[in-house]
C-alpha positions as a printed Julia matrix, in Angstrom:
462×3 Matrix{Float64}:
  -0.1     0.08   -0.11
   2.76    2.38    0.09
   1.87    3.24    3.68
   3.8     3.31    7.14
   1.46    2.13    9.84
   3.41    4.06   12.49
   1.19    3.37   15.65
   1.15    5.06   19.1
  -0.91    3.5    21.75
  -2.47    5.88   24.18
  -3.43    3.95   27.21
  -4.21    7.2    29.1
  -7.25    8.06   26.5
  -9.29    5.07   27.41
 -12.49    5.55   29.13
 -14.64    2.94   30.38
 -17.7     4.11   28.74
 -19.82    0.55   29.59
 -20.47   -0.23   33.18
 -18.13   -2.94   34.12
 -21.25   -5.55   34.3
 -22.92   -4.17   31.12
 -24.3    -7.17   29.02
 -23.68   -9.48   31.95
 -26.49  -11.82   33.52
 -28.14  -10.3    36.25
 -28.89  -12.33   39.45
 -31.72  -14.55   39.08
 -33.01  -13.41   35.57
 -30.27  -13.94   33.05
 -32.15  -11.71   30.39
 -32.99   -8.91   32.69
 -31.76   -5.33   31.08
 -31.1    -2.76   33.92
 -33.7     0.17   33.45
 -32.12    3.04   31.27
 -32.4     6.59   31.88
 -34.41    9.04   29.97
 -34.95   12.63   28.94
 -36.84   14.73   31.07
 -40.1    16.07   29.86
 -40.11   14.18   26.39
 -42.0    11.38   24.75
 -41.12    9.93   21.41
 -43.95    8.92   19.4
 -44.84    7.3    16.01
 -47.94    8.49   14.69
 -49.97    5.96   12.4
 -50.84    6.86    8.59
 -53.33    9.68    8.07
 -52.54   11.29   11.55
 -51.76   15.23   11.51
 -48.79   15.16   14.19
 -49.52   18.79   15.35
 -53.57   18.28   15.67
 -53.26   14.6    17.11
 -50.8    16.09   20.0
 -52.87   19.21   20.81
 -56.17   16.61   20.85
 -53.97   15.04   23.72
 -53.23   18.26   25.6
 -49.78   17.97   24.43
 -47.7    19.95   22.32
 -44.92   18.97   19.62
 -41.27   19.81   20.61
 -39.86   18.53   17.27
 -40.92   16.59   14.12
 -38.07   13.98   13.31
 -39.35   12.42   10.31
 -42.19   10.18    8.64
 -44.49   10.35   11.47
 -42.0    10.63   14.13
 -42.05   13.59   16.97
 -41.04   14.4    20.14
 -43.76   15.55   22.36
 -43.73   17.74   25.6
 -44.68   16.3    28.99
 -44.65   17.33   32.44
 -41.33   16.38   34.05
 -41.95   12.95   36.06
 -45.36   11.78   33.89
 -42.55   10.25   31.15
 -43.6     6.7    31.32
 -47.09    7.28   32.66
 -47.53    9.62   29.31
 -45.89    6.68   27.1
 -48.2     4.2    28.67
 -51.35    6.25   28.19
 -50.37    7.49   24.55
 -49.43    3.94   23.55
 -53.38    3.1    23.33
 -54.54    5.91   21.3
 -55.92    5.08   18.03
 -53.7     7.29   16.17
 -50.37    6.27   18.0
 -48.15    3.57   16.73
 -45.31    3.5    19.12
 -44.97    5.83   22.26
 -41.68    5.6    24.4
 -39.72    7.64   26.7
 -36.7     9.17   25.15
 -34.2     6.66   26.25
 -30.57    7.29   26.65
 -28.56    4.67   25.09
 -24.86    3.67   25.62
 -22.04    3.17   22.85
 -21.57   -0.31   21.54
 -17.54   -0.22   22.74
 -15.24   -1.6    25.12
 -11.53   -0.36   25.49
  -8.73   -2.31   24.69
  -5.01   -1.88   25.66
  -3.49   -4.59   23.85
  -1.26   -4.75   20.72
  -2.4    -7.96   19.37
  -4.39   -6.89   16.3
  -2.71   -3.74   14.53
  -4.81   -3.66   11.34
  -4.9    -7.25   10.69
  -8.56   -6.91   10.4
  -7.93   -5.17    7.11
  -6.56   -8.45    5.91
  -9.39  -10.43    7.31
 -12.03   -8.84    5.54
 -10.02   -8.62    2.17
  -9.58   -5.26    2.03
  -5.93   -4.91    0.03
  -7.81   -6.37   -3.07
 -10.85   -4.48   -2.89
  -8.22   -1.22   -2.84
  -7.18   -2.82   -6.31
 -10.84   -2.23   -7.59
 -11.46    1.4    -6.16
  -9.95    3.18   -3.03
 -12.95    5.36   -2.87
 -14.65    8.56   -4.36
 -14.8    11.72   -3.27
 -18.66   11.92   -4.56
 -19.58    9.23   -1.98
 -20.89   10.5     1.46
 -21.38    8.63    4.68
 -22.78   10.13    7.82
 -21.17    9.25   11.34
 -23.71    9.86   14.32
 -21.34    9.55   17.71
 -19.77   11.53   20.09
 -17.88   14.18   18.24
 -14.95   14.39   15.96
 -11.5    15.75   16.14
 -11.49   17.53   12.85
  -8.04   18.26   13.3
  -6.31   14.92   13.29
  -3.76   14.49   10.49
  -4.94   11.06    9.64
  -8.4    12.48    9.0
  -7.14   15.63    7.09
  -9.98   15.95    4.29
 -11.71   13.34    5.31
 -15.0    15.17    6.39
 -17.8    16.65    4.49
 -18.21   20.08    6.55
 -20.27   21.66    8.22
 -21.36   18.8    10.38
 -24.05   19.05   13.13
 -24.45   19.02   16.82
 -27.76   17.71   17.31
 -28.37   18.32   21.25
 -26.98   21.89   20.82
 -28.38   23.09   17.54
 -25.46   24.04   15.95
 -22.46   22.94   14.02
 -19.97   22.4    16.91
 -18.93   18.89   16.22
 -15.79   18.95   18.71
 -15.46   15.59   20.63
 -17.05   14.87   24.2
 -15.59   11.56   24.04
 -12.88    9.68   21.7
 -15.72    7.31   20.18
 -16.25    9.38   17.25
 -12.98   10.24   16.18
 -12.04    6.36   16.66
 -15.24    5.39   14.43
 -13.81    8.12   11.81
 -10.52    6.45   11.43
 -11.94    2.98   11.0
 -14.21    4.32    7.79
 -11.89    7.11    6.26
  -8.48    7.36    7.82
  -6.1     8.97    5.21
  -4.16    6.33    3.33
  -0.93    6.63    1.29
   0.25    9.47    3.3
   3.15    7.72    5.26
   1.66    8.17    8.64
  -0.49    6.46   10.97
  -3.38    4.07    9.79
  -5.45    3.52    6.64
  -9.28    3.68    6.97
 -11.23    1.68    4.44
 -12.31    4.65    2.61
  -8.39    5.87    2.8
  -9.7     9.46    3.34
 -11.0     9.54   -0.55
 -14.58    9.34    0.58
 -16.14   11.86    2.94
 -17.69   11.73    6.36
 -20.67   13.72    7.26
 -19.88   14.34   10.92
 -22.92   14.18   13.27
 -22.67   14.79   16.81
 -25.35   13.19   18.6
 -24.03   13.32   22.24
 -23.26   15.74   24.79
 -22.6    13.1    27.56
 -18.89   12.55   29.1
 -19.36    8.72   28.7
 -20.5     9.27   25.11
 -24.29    8.11   25.51
 -26.88    9.37   23.35
 -30.78   10.15   23.34
 -32.67    8.02   20.99
 -34.41   11.28   19.77
 -31.13   13.18   19.07
 -30.3     9.91   17.11
 -33.27    9.76   15.27
 -33.06   13.59   14.18
 -29.22   13.08   13.12
 -30.51   10.29   10.64
 -32.72   12.58    8.95
 -30.21   15.73    8.79
 -27.5    13.73    7.32
 -29.6    11.81    4.76
 -31.17   15.48    3.63
 -27.49   16.51    3.22
 -26.66   13.67    0.75
 -25.47   10.83    2.81
 -25.68    7.52    1.2
 -24.89    5.53    4.69
 -25.96    6.34    8.23
 -23.56    4.91   10.58
 -24.81    4.11   14.4
 -22.45    2.78   16.65
 -25.15    2.82   19.88
 -27.04   -0.1    21.32
 -30.69    1.18   20.45
 -32.04   -2.3    20.13
 -34.62   -1.04   23.06
 -35.51    1.43   20.95
 -35.45   -0.51   17.65
 -38.72    0.05   16.12
 -38.29    3.76   16.11
 -34.55    3.52   14.37
 -36.08    0.84   11.96
 -38.94    3.46   11.08
 -36.63    6.24   10.43
 -34.33    3.8     8.36
 -36.84    2.65    6.35
 -38.28    6.36    5.37
 -34.68    7.27    4.54
 -34.23    4.09    2.5
 -37.42    4.44    0.42
 -37.62    8.24    0.13
 -33.84    9.33    0.45
 -32.12    6.17   -1.11
 -30.02    6.33    2.23
 -28.99    2.89    4.17
 -28.75    2.71    7.85
 -25.83    0.43    9.54
 -25.88   -0.17   13.29
 -23.84   -2.08   15.76
 -25.66   -4.94   17.29
 -24.51   -3.99   20.45
 -22.44   -5.6    23.4
 -24.61   -7.37   25.45
 -22.57  -10.91   25.08
 -25.89  -13.11   24.48
 -28.71  -13.74   22.61
 -31.05  -10.94   21.91
 -34.89  -11.73   21.01
 -35.01   -9.21   18.34
 -36.78   -9.94   15.28
 -35.06   -8.9    11.42
 -35.61   -5.13   10.96
 -35.6    -4.87    6.89
 -34.65   -1.01    7.09
 -31.7    -1.5     9.17
 -28.08   -3.38    8.61
 -27.36   -5.08   12.19
 -23.92   -5.9    12.45
 -22.19   -8.1    14.94
 -18.69   -8.74   16.06
 -16.23  -11.48   15.68
 -12.91  -12.08   17.52
  -9.51  -11.37   15.9
  -7.97  -13.99   18.43
  -9.96  -16.55   16.5
  -8.82  -17.92   13.02
 -12.27  -19.23   12.47
 -13.78  -16.06   13.05
 -15.74  -17.16   16.09
 -18.3   -14.21   17.48
 -16.56  -12.3    19.96
 -17.53  -12.97   23.64
 -19.14   -9.4    24.09
 -21.06   -9.19   21.02
 -25.04   -9.07   20.94
 -26.55  -11.64   18.59
 -29.98  -12.88   17.38
 -32.11  -13.09   14.41
 -31.92   -9.34   13.81
 -28.1    -9.64   12.7
 -27.56   -9.33    9.28
 -23.72   -9.2     8.81
 -20.54   -9.54   10.79
 -17.08   -7.95   10.84
 -14.01   -8.2    12.96
 -14.46   -6.11   16.51
 -10.87   -5.3    17.32
  -9.29   -2.31   15.66
  -6.49    0.24   15.68
  -7.32    3.68   14.72
  -7.55    7.48   14.93
  -7.69    9.19   18.52
  -8.41   12.54   19.48
  -4.84   14.56   19.44
  -3.11   12.9    16.45
  -3.1     9.97   18.76
  -3.81    6.19   17.42
  -5.29    3.7    19.83
  -6.77    0.25   20.19
 -10.31   -0.4    20.7
 -13.06   -3.1    20.47
 -16.64   -3.68   20.12
 -19.56   -4.07   17.66
 -19.12   -0.34   17.54
 -15.97   -0.97   15.35
 -17.7    -3.78   13.19
 -20.34   -1.51   12.08
 -17.91    1.29   10.57
 -16.16   -1.31    8.35
 -19.77   -2.58    6.79
 -20.2     1.4     6.29
 -16.61    1.8     4.6
 -17.04   -1.13    2.55
 -20.62    0.17    1.44
 -18.81    3.49    0.44
 -16.76    1.35   -1.49
 -19.18   -0.4    -3.29
 -20.82    2.96   -4.24
 -17.66    4.39   -5.33
 -17.42    1.81   -7.74
 -21.05    1.78   -8.67
 -22.64    5.15   -7.4
 -25.85    4.29   -9.09
 -26.56    1.04   -7.01
 -29.88    1.64   -5.15
 -30.15    0.46   -1.4
 -31.69   -2.6    -2.14
 -29.07   -3.66   -4.51
 -26.47   -2.95   -2.21
 -27.92   -4.56    0.58
 -28.39   -7.89   -1.65
 -25.12   -8.08   -3.17
 -23.37   -7.21    0.26
 -24.94  -10.06    1.64
 -24.49  -12.52   -0.9
 -20.64  -11.7    -1.06
 -20.03  -12.74    2.48
 -18.12  -15.45    3.82
 -20.23  -18.12    5.18
 -19.3   -18.66    9.1
 -21.21  -20.88   11.53
 -23.83  -22.64   10.43
 -24.68  -22.95    6.79
 -26.64  -20.07    5.5
 -27.84  -17.27    7.63
 -27.63  -17.55   11.54
 -28.09  -15.86   14.61
 -24.4   -15.38   15.26
 -23.06  -14.01   11.65
 -26.1   -13.3     9.97
 -25.18  -13.79    6.29
 -21.58  -14.26    7.23
 -18.52  -12.33    7.64
 -18.05   -9.24    5.79
 -15.83   -9.82    2.39
 -14.54   -6.33    0.98
 -13.33   -7.42   -2.31
 -16.25  -10.01   -3.25
 -18.4    -6.85   -2.44
 -16.97   -4.42   -4.34
 -16.58   -7.03   -6.94
 -20.28   -7.65   -6.79
 -21.02   -3.89   -6.9
 -19.35   -3.95  -10.22
 -20.92   -6.6   -11.8
 -17.97   -8.89  -11.36
 -17.14  -11.97   -9.46
 -15.03  -15.4    -9.95
 -16.33  -16.37  -13.32
 -13.91  -19.67  -13.71
 -15.09  -22.69  -11.32
 -12.55  -23.64   -8.8
 -10.64  -20.28   -9.28
 -10.23  -19.75   -5.48
  -7.19  -17.15   -5.87
  -9.04  -15.42   -8.34
  -6.4   -15.19  -11.23
  -8.69  -16.02  -13.89
  -7.78  -19.68  -14.03
  -8.08  -22.99  -12.15
  -4.37  -24.58  -11.16
  -2.21  -25.89   -8.73
  -2.43  -22.91   -6.41
  -6.26  -22.93   -6.16
  -5.63  -26.69   -4.89
  -3.31  -25.6    -2.16
  -5.75  -23.03   -1.01
  -8.7   -25.6    -0.9
  -6.9   -28.15    1.12
  -5.58  -25.45    3.45
  -9.4   -24.5     4.07
 -10.26  -27.68    4.49
  -7.76  -28.41    7.15
  -8.64  -25.6     9.01
  -5.91  -23.12    8.2
  -7.23  -21.05    6.05
 -10.8   -19.12    6.07
 -12.22  -18.22    2.59
 -13.94  -15.09    1.25
 -17.33  -14.83    0.05
 -16.05  -15.05   -3.69
 -13.33  -17.68   -2.98
 -16.29  -19.83   -1.36
 -18.4   -19.63   -4.23
 -15.46  -20.57   -6.41
 -14.62  -23.44   -4.32
 -18.13  -24.85   -4.11
 -17.56  -26.95   -7.45
 -20.8   -29.2    -6.82
 -22.64  -26.05   -6.18
 -24.18  -27.63   -2.92
 -24.0   -24.48   -0.6
 -20.95  -26.24    1.28
 -17.17  -26.27    0.68
 -15.97  -29.76    1.51
 -13.95  -32.93    0.59
 -16.57  -33.46   -2.67
 -15.48  -30.1    -3.82
 -11.77  -31.28   -3.43
 -12.5   -34.18   -5.39
 -14.13  -32.51   -8.08
 -11.35  -30.01   -8.21
  -8.66  -32.52   -8.37
 -10.77  -34.02  -11.19
 -10.8   -30.76  -13.07
  -6.96  -30.47  -12.95
  -6.37  -34.1   -14.63
  -9.13  -33.33  -17.11
 -11.79  -36.02  -16.03
 -15.32  -34.61  -16.38
C-alpha cells in the first residue's frame, strides 16, 4: 500500500464507557436488562398513517417539541410523567409507538493490548478491494457519534463540512468523547500518506460528522439519533453509521431507517451491541445490523462481548487500531467498530457503482459474505463475515467466473488446490467470492467433495 503503519498506543485515553457488568447476566434473571435513563419532559411518538402530528398531539393536551421524520415526533410532557404519558399514548388509536426518549450507551469496550494492529483489514480482504477502488469524493457517509477531531492529521480532508451538533442545534462537532474519532478512522483514515493508519475509504470518501451526544461517557438520546439520521440523509449521505446499542428502541430506529431508505436512498448500518448474549429481536428490514467477530480466533468466532440474534445481518471484526483525538492512535474493540467497517465497504461499493440503489447494495453485500457458523444465515453471523473484495466486485457486476478459481487469477490451477486443502484443514478461512469458486459441486458447502471435483478438473476428468 506504500503506507507505513506508525502506531502510537495511548493508554491514558481509554475510558470505561460501559459499566463493568454491562451485558452480563443479572442475578436471578439472565435476560433482564437494567432500566435505562431517559430525557426529562419528552416522549417519542410514532403516529399512524393519516394522522396530523400537531393536531393529534393537541387533541391529547400535548405540544410537539420537534418533528423527526416520517410520522415521528417528540412531544413535551410534564417532568416526572414520561413513563405514564408513554403508556397512555400507546393505547391511542392514532399512535403506533410511544416511549420515553431513552439514553443509550455506546456499543464499544476499551482495549489496551497490541495484538491486532490492522489485521482486521486483511481478514475482510480490503487490500484486494483497494485494487478495484479506493473510494470517491462523491460518496458521503454519515457518522452519528460523540463528536470528531477535525484537526487530526490522519483525518485531514476526510470530512464533509459543516457537520451538525444535534443536542445544541449548532455546527460544533468537537468531541466530548474519543469514540467518534475512533469510528471515523476505521471508515476513512487517510491512506498513502506515510503516517498512522489507513481507513477503509482511504480518506477519499467523505464523512458527514453528526454529533448526537453531550454526555461525558458518550451516551446519546434516541430522539437525537433519529433527528441526526434525517439531517444527514437530507444532506446527501448515502449511508448512516450508528455505533450505539439502540436495540431497546429498534422500532423507532427501523421506522426512520425505512423512511430514509425509501424516500432518500440512504442506508442505515447499526452495531448489534455489546450485551454478550442472544437478544430476542426480529429482523428489521430497514437496518443492517452488524455483530462483532474476534481477531483472536482463526475461525472468526463471534466475540464474547457481541450481542447476536435473528436481527443480525452481517458480521465483521470487532478489534481495530484507529485514530484518536490529539493526533494519537488507539486500540479499541466492540461491535461499535464492526459496524463502521460495513459502512466503509458500502462506501467503496457505491464508489465503484454510484447508481446502485439501497436494495441492490444490501443484496450484493449479503451475497458476497463469507459464510461462517451454521450454513446459510444464522443468529451469530447473519449472512456471514464481511468480504470487501467480493462486495466491491459484486457492486461492479464482477466475481469469480471460472469454477475452481479460488485465488481469483482467472484460471484453475495447483495454487487453487493448495488453498482448498489449507481451508479444509482449518488453516485458511475463505472469503465470500472464494467460497463460491471453491463450491465446485454447487451444494452451498465447501467440503471434500469439492476437493475431489477440483482434482478431477485439474486431471482433465469430467
